[in-house]
C-alpha positions in Angstrom: 5.9 -2.3 -0.3 4.4 -3.8 -3.4 4.7 -1.3 -6.2 1.0 -0.9 -7.0 -0.6 -1.7 -10.3 2.5 -1.4 -12.5 3.2 -5.0 -11.5 -0.2 -6.5 -12.0 0.7 -8.1 -15.3 3.8 -9.6 -13.8 2.0 -10.8 -10.7 -0.7 -12.4 -12.8 1.9 -14.2 -14.8 3.4 -15.7 -11.6 0.0 -17.4 -10.9 -0.5 -18.6 -14.5 2.8 -20.4 -15.0 3.5 -23.7 -13.3 5.0 -23.2 -9.9 7.0 -25.3 -7.4 4.8 -25.0 -4.4 6.8 -27.3 -2.1 7.9 -24.4 0.1 4.4 -23.1 0.3 3.1 -26.4 1.4 5.8 -26.8 4.1 5.1 -23.3 5.4 1.4 -23.9 5.5 1.8 -27.2 7.4 4.0 -25.4 10.0 1.7 -22.3 10.3 -1.6 -24.2 10.3 -0.9 -27.6 11.9 -3.6 -30.2 11.4 -5.4 -28.0 8.8 -3.4 -29.0 5.7 -4.2 -32.1 3.6 -1.8 -33.3 1.0 -3.0 -36.8 0.3 -6.5 -38.1 -0.7 -7.7 -34.5 -1.4 -11.5 -34.8 -2.1 -12.5 -34.1 -5.7 -15.0 -31.4 -6.5 -18.7 -32.2 -7.0 -18.2 -31.8 -10.7 -15.8 -34.7 -11.1 -14.9 -33.5 -14.6 -12.1 -31.7 -12.7 -10.9 -34.6 -10.5 -7.5 -36.3 -10.4 -8.4 -38.8 -13.2 -8.8 -35.7 -15.5 -5.5 -34.2 -14.5 -6.5 -31.9 -11.6 -4.3 -32.8 -8.6 -3.9 -30.0 -6.1 -0.6 -30.0 -4.0 -2.6 -29.3 -0.8 -5.9 -28.4 0.6 -6.1 -26.0 3.5 -9.1 -26.1 5.8 -9.5 -22.7 7.3 -11.7 -21.9 10.2 -11.3 -18.1 10.6 -10.4 -15.0 8.8 -7.0 -15.2 10.5 -6.4 -18.6 8.9 -7.3 -17.3 5.5 -4.9 -14.3 5.9 -2.1 -16.7 7.0 -2.7 -19.0 4.1 -2.9 -16.2 1.5 0.2 -14.5 2.8 2.2 -17.7 2.4 0.8 -18.6 -1.0 1.4 -15.0 -2.2 4.9 -14.9 -0.9 5.8 -18.3 -2.5 4.0 -17.6 -5.8 1.7 -20.6 -5.3 -1.6 -20.7 -7.4 -4.7 -20.6 -5.2 -8.2 -21.8 -5.8 -11.1 -21.1 -3.3 -13.7 -23.8 -2.5 -16.7 -22.7 -0.5 -18.0 -26.2 0.0 -18.2 -29.2 -2.4 -16.9 -27.6 -5.6 -19.8 -27.2 -8.0 -18.1 -24.8 -10.4 -19.0 -25.5 -14.0 -15.4 -24.8 -15.1 -13.3 -26.1 -12.2 -12.6 -22.9 -10.4 -12.7 -24.7 -7.0 -9.6 -26.8 -7.7 -6.1 -26.1 -9.2 -3.7 -28.6 -10.6 -0.4 -28.4 -8.6 -1.6 -25.5 -6.5 -3.3 -24.8 -3.2 -7.1 -25.2 -2.6 -8.4 -23.1 0.4 -11.5 -24.9 1.6 -14.1 -22.9 3.6 -16.1 -25.9 4.8 -15.3 -25.1 8.5 -16.6 -21.6 8.2 -20.1 -22.5 9.5 -20.9 -19.5 11.7 -24.7 -19.0 12.0 -26.7 -16.4 13.9 -29.9 -14.4 13.4 -30.4 -10.9 14.7 -33.6 -8.8 14.6 -32.7 -5.4 13.1 -35.5 -2.9 12.5 -38.1 -5.6 12.0 -35.9 -7.7 9.7 -34.3 -11.0 10.5 -30.6 -10.7 9.5 -28.9 -14.0 9.3 -25.1 -14.0 9.5 -24.0 -17.0 7.5 -20.5 -18.5 7.3 -19.2 -18.9 3.8 -18.6 -22.6 4.2 -22.3 -23.4 4.8 -24.1 -25.5 2.3 -27.7 -24.8 1.3 -29.1 -27.8 3.2 -27.4 -26.5 6.4 -28.7 -23.0 5.8 -32.3 -24.2 5.1 -32.2 -26.5 8.2 -30.9 -23.9 10.6 -33.2 -21.2 9.4 -36.1 -23.7 9.8 -35.2 -24.2 13.5 -35.5 -20.5 14.1 -38.6 -19.0 15.8 -40.2 -17.9 13.6 -39.0 -20.2 10.8 -37.1 -18.4 8.1 -36.2 -18.9 4.4 -33.4 -18.3 2.0 -33.9 -17.9 -1.7 -31.4 -20.4 -2.9 -31.4 -23.5 -5.2 -32.2 -27.1 -4.8 -28.8 -28.9 -4.8 -28.2 -29.4 -1.0 -24.3 -29.4 -1.2 -24.0 -26.1 -3.1 -22.1 -23.5 -1.0 -23.8 -20.1 -0.4 -20.7 -18.2 -1.3 -20.5 -19.5 -4.8 -24.3 -19.4 -5.2 -24.5 -15.7 -4.2 -21.5 -14.5 -6.1 -22.7 -16.3 -9.2 -26.3 -14.9 -9.2 -28.0 -18.1 -8.2 -31.6 -18.5 -7.2 -34.3 -21.1 -6.6 -37.9 -22.0 -5.7 -38.6 -18.9 -3.5 -37.1 -16.4 -6.0 -40.4 -15.4 -7.7 -41.2 -13.6 -4.4 -37.7 -12.9 -2.9 -35.4 -12.5 -5.9 -31.9 -14.0 -6.5 -29.9 -14.9 -3.4 -27.7 -11.8 -3.8 -30.7 -9.4 -3.8 -31.1 -9.9 0.0 -27.4 -9.8 1.0 -26.9 -6.7 3.1 -23.3 -7.2 4.2 -20.2 -9.3 3.6 -17.0 -10.0 5.4 -14.2 -10.5 2.9 -10.4 -11.0 3.2 -8.9 -8.7 0.6 -5.5 -7.4 -0.4 -4.7 -3.9 0.8 -2.2 -2.7 -1.8 -1.6 0.5 0.2 -0.2 -1.4 3.1 0.9 -4.5 1.1 -1.1 -6.9 3.3 -4.2 -9.1 3.4 -6.9 -7.9 5.7 -10.5 -8.5 6.7 -13.1 -5.8 5.7 -16.8 -5.6 6.1 -18.7 -4.3 3.1 -22.2 -2.9 3.3 -24.3 -1.0 0.8 -23.6 2.3 2.5 -20.0 2.2 3.9 -16.7 2.8 2.2 -16.6 -0.7 0.8 -20.0 -0.6 -0.9 -18.2 -1.2 -4.2 -17.1 -4.6 -2.8 -20.6 -5.6 -1.8 -21.8 -4.7 -5.3 -19.2 -7.1 -6.7 -20.1 -9.9 -4.2 -23.7 -9.6 -5.1 -23.5 -11.5 -8.4 -20.1 -10.4 -9.8 -18.6 -14.0 -10.0 -16.6 -15.5 -7.2 -12.8 -16.0 -7.1 -12.1 -12.4 -8.2 -12.2 -9.9 -5.4 -11.3 -11.7 -2.2 -12.0 -14.6 0.1 -15.6 -14.5 1.4 -15.8 -15.1 5.2 -19.5 -14.5 5.9 -22.7 -13.1 4.4 -25.4 -11.2 6.2 -28.7 -12.1 4.6 -32.2 -10.6 5.0 -34.1 -13.8 5.8 -37.8 -13.9 5.3 -40.4 -15.6 7.5 -42.0 -18.7 6.1 -44.8 -21.1 6.9 -46.1 -23.8 4.6 -45.6 -24.5 0.9 -47.3 -26.7 -1.7 -44.9 -28.6 -4.0 -46.0 -30.3 -7.2 -43.9 -32.6 -9.5 -45.0 -34.7 -12.4 -43.7 -36.4 -15.5 -45.2 -36.4 -19.0 -44.0 -39.1 -21.4 -42.8 -38.0 -24.8 -45.2 -39.1 -27.4 -45.2 -36.3 -30.0 -42.7 -33.4 -29.9 -45.3 -30.9 -31.2 -47.8 -31.9 -28.4 -45.1 -31.8 -25.7 -43.9 -28.4 -27.0 -47.5 -27.1 -26.6 -47.6 -28.4 -23.0 -44.3 -26.6 -22.2 -45.7 -23.5 -23.8 -48.8 -23.7 -21.6 -46.6 -24.1 -18.5 -44.6 -21.1 -19.4 -47.6 -18.9 -20.2 -49.2 -19.9 -16.9 -46.2 -19.0 -14.7 -45.9 -15.6 -16.3 -49.6 -14.9 -15.9 -51.4 -13.0 -13.1 -53.1 -16.3 -12.2 -49.7 -17.6 -10.9 -48.3 -14.4 -9.3 -45.1 -14.2 -7.3 -46.0 -17.1 -4.9 -45.2 -19.7 -7.6 -41.9 -20.7 -9.1 -41.4 -23.5 -11.5 -39.1 -25.4 -13.7 -39.5 -27.8 -16.6 -36.9 -30.5 -17.4 -36.8 -32.2 -20.8 -35.0 -35.5 -20.0 -33.1 -38.0 -22.0 -35.0 -41.2 -22.9 -38.1 -39.2 -23.4 -40.1 -37.4 -20.7 -40.8 -33.9 -19.4 -40.6 -33.3 -15.7 -42.5 -30.3 -14.3 -41.8 -28.9 -10.8 -43.4 -26.0 -9.0 -43.6 -24.6 -5.5 -46.2 -22.2 -4.1 -45.7 -20.2 -0.9 -48.7 -20.3 1.3 -50.0 -17.3 3.2 -48.5 -15.9 6.5 -50.9 -18.1 8.6 -49.9 -21.2 6.8 -53.2 -21.5 4.9 -52.6 -23.1 1.5 -56.1 -22.8 0.0 -55.0 -20.2 -2.6 -51.9 -22.2 -3.5 -54.0 -25.3 -4.2 -56.3 -23.4 -6.4 -53.4 -21.9 -8.4 -51.8 -25.3 -8.8 -55.1 -26.8 -9.9 -55.2 -24.2 -12.7 -51.5 -24.9 -13.6 -52.2 -28.7 -13.7 -55.2 -28.2 -16.0 -53.3 -25.8 -18.3 -50.4 -28.2 -18.7 -52.4 -31.3 -18.8 -50.6 -33.1 -16.0 -52.6 -36.3 -15.3 -51.5 -37.4 -11.9 -48.7 -35.4 -10.4 -47.4 -35.7 -6.8 -48.6 -32.8 -4.8 -47.7 -32.3 -1.1 -48.4 -29.6 1.4 -45.6 -29.3 4.0 -43.6 -26.7 5.9 -40.9 -24.7 4.0 -38.0 -26.4 5.8 -39.2 -29.9 4.9 -39.8 -28.8 1.3 -36.1 -28.0 1.0 -35.3 -31.6 2.0 -37.9 -32.8 -0.4 -36.2 -31.1 -3.3 -32.9 -32.5 -2.1 -34.5 -36.0 -2.5 -34.2 -36.7 1.3 -37.8 -37.2 2.3 -40.0 -40.3 2.0 -41.9 -38.6 -0.8 -38.9 -37.8 -3.0 -36.1 -40.2 -2.4 -34.5 -41.6 0.8 -36.4 -41.0 4.1 -33.9 -39.0 6.2 -36.2 -36.2 7.4 -37.3 -36.4 11.1 -41.0 -37.1 11.5 -41.5 -34.1 13.8 -39.3 -31.7 11.8 -35.7 -30.5 12.1 -36.7 -28.6 15.3 -37.2 -31.9 17.1 -33.6 -33.0 16.4 -30.7 -32.5 18.7 -27.6 -30.8 17.1 -25.9 -34.2 16.8 -29.0 -35.8 15.2 -29.3 -32.9 12.8 -25.7 -33.2 11.8 -26.0 -36.9 11.2 -29.2 -36.5 9.1 -27.7 -33.7 7.0 -24.5 -35.7 6.4 -26.5 -38.7 5.2 -28.6 -36.5 2.9 -25.5 -34.9 1.5 -23.8 -38.3 1.0 -26.9 -39.7 -0.8 -27.1 -36.7 -3.0 -23.4 -36.9 -3.9 -23.6 -40.6 -4.7 -26.5 -40.0 -7.1 -25.6 -36.7 -8.7 -21.8 -36.1 -8.4 -20.4 -36.9 -11.8 -18.6 -35.2 -14.6 -20.9 -32.8 -16.5 -20.9 -29.8 -18.8 -23.7 -27.3 -19.3 -24.4 -24.2 -21.5 -27.0 -21.6 -20.6 -28.9 -18.7 -22.1 -31.7 -16.4 -21.2 -34.9 -16.5 -23.4 -37.8 -14.1 -23.5 -41.0 -15.3 -21.9 -42.4 -16.5 -25.2 -40.0 -19.2 -26.5 -40.9 -20.1 -30.0 -42.8 -23.4 -30.7 -40.1 -24.3 -33.2 -37.3 -24.0 -30.5 -39.4 -26.0 -28.0 -40.1 -28.8 -30.6 -36.4 -29.0 -31.4 -35.4 -29.3 -27.7 -38.0 -32.0 -27.1 -36.9 -34.0 -30.2 -33.2 -33.6 -29.3 -33.5 -35.7 -26.2 -34.8 -38.6 -28.2 -31.5 -39.0 -30.2 -29.7 -42.4 -29.8 -27.0 -41.1 -27.5 -29.7 -40.1 -24.9 -29.9 -43.4 -23.1 -30.5 -42.0 -19.6 -32.2 -38.9 -18.2 -28.8 -37.2 -17.6 -27.2 -38.1 -20.9 -29.1 -35.3 -22.5 -31.2 -32.7 -20.6 -32.6 -29.3 -21.0 -33.8 -27.4 -17.9 -36.0 -24.3 -18.0 -35.9 -22.0 -15.0 -38.6 -19.3 -14.5 -37.5 -15.7 -14.6 -40.1 -13.3 -13.4 -41.7 -11.2 -10.7 -39.2 -10.3 -7.9 -36.3 -11.6 -10.0 -36.9 -8.6 -12.2 -36.5 -6.1 -9.4 -33.1 -4.5 -8.8 -32.7 -3.8 -5.1 -32.4 -0.2 -3.9 -30.6 -0.8 -0.6 -27.3 0.9 -1.3 -25.7 4.2 -2.0 -26.6 4.5 -5.7 -24.2 7.4 -6.5 -22.0 4.9 -8.3 -24.9 3.0 -9.9 -27.1 0.1 -9.1 -26.8 -2.1 -6.0 -26.1 -5.6 -7.5 -24.0 -6.9 -10.4 -26.8 -9.2 -11.5 -28.0 -7.6 -14.7 -30.7 -10.1 -15.8 -33.9 -8.3 -15.0 -36.0 -9.2 -18.1 -39.0 -11.6 -17.9 -38.4 -15.0 -19.5 -36.6 -18.2 -18.9 -33.1 -19.4 -18.1 -32.5 -22.4 -20.3 -29.7 -24.8 -19.4 -28.6 -27.5 -21.9 -26.8 -30.2 -19.9 -25.0 -33.5 -20.5 -23.2 -35.9 -18.0 -21.2 -39.1 -18.1 -19.8 -41.7 -15.8 -17.1 -40.8 -13.3 -14.3 -42.9 -14.9 -15.3 -42.2 -18.4 -13.4 -39.8 -20.7 -15.5 -36.9 -21.9 -17.6 -38.4 -24.7 -17.3 -36.6 -28.0 -20.8 -37.5 -29.1 -22.4 -36.0 -26.0 -20.3 -32.8 -26.2 -21.3 -32.5 -29.9 -25.0 -32.9 -28.9 -24.6 -30.2 -26.3 -22.9 -27.8 -28.7 -25.4 -28.5 -31.5 -28.4 -28.1 -29.3 -27.0 -24.8 -28.0 -26.3 -23.5 -31.5 -29.7 -24.4 -32.8 -31.7 -22.4 -30.2 -29.3 -19.6 -29.3 -30.5 -17.3 -32.1 -33.9 -17.2 -30.4 -32.4 -16.3 -27.0 -31.7 -12.8 -25.5 -28.0 -13.4 -26.2 -27.3 -13.3 -22.4 -26.6 -16.0 -19.8 -26.3 -16.4 -16.0 -22.8 -16.1 -14.6 -23.8 -18.9 -12.2 -23.7 -21.2 -15.3 -20.2 -20.2 -16.2 -19.1 -21.6 -19.6 -15.4 -21.8 -20.6 -16.4 -22.1 -24.3 -16.9 -18.3 -24.0 -13.3 -17.7 -22.9 -11.8 -16.8 -26.2 -12.2 -13.1 -26.7 -13.9 -13.0 -23.3 -17.3 -13.4 -25.0 -18.8 -14.1 -21.7 -18.6 -10.4 -20.6 -21.4 -9.2 -22.7 -23.5 -12.3 -21.9 -23.1 -12.2 -18.1 -23.0 -8.4 -17.7 -25.1 -6.8 -20.4 -25.4 -3.6 -18.5 -22.6 -1.4 -19.9 -21.7 0.0 -16.5 -21.4 -3.3 -14.6 -18.2 -4.9 -15.9 -16.1 -1.6 -15.6 -17.3 -1.3 -12.0 -16.3 -4.9 -11.3 -12.9 -4.2 -12.8 -12.4 -1.2 -10.5 -13.5 -3.3 -7.5 -10.9 -5.9 -8.4 -8.3 -3.2 -8.9 -9.0 -2.0 -5.4 -9.3 -5.3 -3.5 -7.3 -7.8 -5.5 -4.8 -5.9 -7.7 -2.5 -8.9 -7.4 -5.0 -11.1 -9.2 -4.6 -13.7 -6.4 -7.0 -16.3 -7.5 -6.1 -16.5 -11.2 -4.5 -19.6 -12.7 -4.0 -21.1 -16.1 -7.2 -23.1 -16.3 -9.5 -20.2 -15.5 -7.4 -17.2 -16.7 -9.7 -16.0 -19.4 -12.8 -16.5 -17.2 -11.9 -14.1 -14.5 -12.5 -10.3 -14.3 -9.7 -8.8 -16.4 -7.4 -6.2 -14.9 -4.1 -4.7 -16.1 -2.1 -1.5 -15.9 -4.3 0.3 -18.5 -7.5 -0.6 -16.6 -6.4 0.1 -13.1 -3.9 2.8 -13.9 -1.1 4.0 -11.6 -3.5 6.4 -10.0 -5.8 3.6 -8.7 -4.6 4.4 -5.2 -5.9 8.0 -5.5 -9.2 6.7 -6.9 -9.6 4.5 -3.9 -9.0 7.4 -1.6 -12.0 9.1 -3.1 -14.3 6.7 -1.2 -12.1 6.2 1.8 -12.5 7.8 5.2 -8.7 8.2 5.3 -8.7 10.7 2.5 -7.2 14.0 3.5 -10.1 16.5 3.6 -9.4 20.2 3.3 -9.0 21.8 6.8 -12.2 23.8 6.2 -14.2 20.5 5.9 -13.3 19.0 9.3 -16.5 20.1 11.0 -18.6 19.1 8.0 -17.0 15.6 8.0 -17.6 15.3 11.7 -21.3 16.1 11.3 -21.6 13.6 8.5 -19.9 10.8 10.5 -22.2 11.3 13.5 -25.3 10.7 11.3 -23.7 8.2 9.0 -20.8 6.0 10.4 -17.6 6.5 8.4 -19.2 9.2 6.3 -17.6 12.5 5.2 -18.6 15.6 3.2 -18.3 14.9 -0.6 -17.5 18.4 -1.7 -17.0 17.4 -5.3 -20.7 16.5 -5.6 -23.2 19.2 -6.8 -24.7 19.8 -4.3 -22.3 18.5 -1.7 -23.7 15.6 0.4 -22.5 13.3 3.1 -21.1 10.1 1.8 -23.5 7.2 1.9 -26.6 9.5 2.0 -28.3 12.4 0.4 -27.8 14.6 3.5 -26.6 18.1 2.4 -23.3 19.3 3.8 -21.2 22.4 3.4 -17.5 23.3 3.8 -16.3 26.9 4.0 -14.7 28.1 0.8 -11.5 26.3 -0.1 -10.1 24.1 -2.8 -12.7 21.9 -4.4 -11.4 18.3 -4.8 -11.8 16.3 -8.0 -14.3 13.5 -8.0 -11.5 11.0 -8.4 -9.3 12.1 -5.6 -8.4 14.8 -3.1 -4.7 14.8 -3.9 -3.9 14.0 -7.6 -2.0 16.5 -9.5 -4.9 17.2 -11.9 -6.8 18.8 -8.9 -9.1 21.6 -9.8 -8.4 21.4 -13.5 -10.5 18.2 -13.7 -13.4 19.5 -11.7 -15.5 20.6 -14.7 -14.8 17.4 -16.7 -15.7 15.3 -13.7 -19.0 17.1 -13.4 -19.7 16.6 -17.1 -18.9 12.9 -16.9 -21.2 12.5 -13.9 -24.1 13.9 -16.0 -23.5 11.1 -18.6 -23.3 8.3 -16.1 -24.1 8.6 -12.4 -20.9 8.6 -10.3 -18.6 8.9 -13.4 -15.4 11.0 -13.5 -12.7 11.7 -16.1 -10.0 9.0 -16.1 -7.4 11.4 -17.4 -4.5 8.9 -16.8 -5.8 6.5 -19.5 -4.9 6.9 -23.2 -7.3 7.9 -24.5 -8.9 9.5 -21.5 -12.6 8.6 -21.0 -15.4 9.1 -18.6 -15.6 6.2 -16.1 -18.2 3.6 -17.1 -18.6 5.1 -20.7 -16.6 5.5 -23.9 -17.1 9.3 -23.8 -13.8 11.1 -24.4 -12.7 13.6 -21.7 -9.7 15.7 -21.0 -8.1 17.7 -18.2 -5.6 20.5 -18.5 
């Protein structure tokens, strides 16, 4: 059996150095016939990481089940082959969805879809290979029609979007996509049994730490996502508005953006409206907003709100359309007559047969790829809700520089950050901390500075210089944080991204512990992304990681006197047991009191480590400093988990 965490550093090294993967490819072809591609492997959507730029995978494996994933991972692990995961088209900003000389596992065939009514909620089970357009369209065909709080690019995969903390035009009311994820099926590495296995994580079971990591903790770290269960929301109609304002005077345009920002953060807008502003190369500002109409489909209030926004910004003649939610998602994908190419059925997606729907979606995705798939680089930062006029004027003027010859040569996007986006979900066992790893809950804006170039063009130094200079000029006015969905390899040195993506002091240590538990072999790490993955090593995970895992496992050996208490807990709360180390004792996954007859009191880290009772008082002291904390006595120096507070056990 694999010798636990002591080999983490060695195993990581195996995946970082160049590997001869010939044996792995041969074994994959034999084990998964017809599912392995070695020639003509499709490039990622961000073609900055295609073959022309030195990224040539040895093979792509198209998996269609958890069993396929397990087979592929077992072979790659056994052969030491580097592995990248691609949920759909490969939108990663740093090329995580491809690996030069390695194996890409593609989830595009994992398209399971189903909706179940559970306690008045519509829980949609979504295969990890589904693209946003597919999710929007299938939810629109449900009765009643349902929505998903995702982005606008139709080929983005829901796995990467959710793990990265992505959101979109419904998020003012429904939060980031991860906020409404209630369960996930993930293939992980079980280091106890030295095997890959499928586990289901919820906010209340023994794998709640894994769901915490999936909900915004960056993909490609903890396991291979098979499906997500999402709390979909009923939708009716929406009103969309889009309009361009030509650049005439940077100071005037800055005032218009300021008015737009102030309106969206005002009570006059409320959570029904989400909006973005795009400052485009060659000189124009594009404003986009969407308002969710009421439960009956009446849009009177939305029109009044958009009238007020239009007047505040000074938009002369924007395009405004009232349509159903599903069609609006095709509108933003540029696949309706009003926004781009007319591919949307006149009577809605519900009128299409399955074959017709598939054909229409493929045409929309192909059109979108032809227009937008190109090499690009972006840098992001969160700003407070009142961005200074000086920064806005600079950003407007920056897109008028000579190198900005097209709208995508130089672009700055501003995404609203407010209302439900600020609310941390409460739908989990919070004994270890908050429910998601998305830390960005302050009102403001996510600002994305972006540049792109032609597919066969080398990365232009002048555009990259423009990008860096623009970022450097305005960063001092930001909050000093950024969205992990906009992952930036420029922050790799010193892992500067940790503080930007996970500003909450408890979040990153929790993600490290989740990775120690579910991916101690660092399976999806390779040279190109090494410094951009969650960092684990012997000192972080410790040789007692196994014991720590047992603390939240139903297989932990309970004292004989707790058998009845554990049984009562498990009847009320599946897989629960009596946590005797809590004060007061409660059933795991709840606040239900439980009692064991007098007997040895286990430590909060384990029921079987040698420190035993000697750590009980220190564990309790740590837990008063940080909820769910305990003394990590095996570290040197010993500290309370999730803090820098020293601790010690006899």
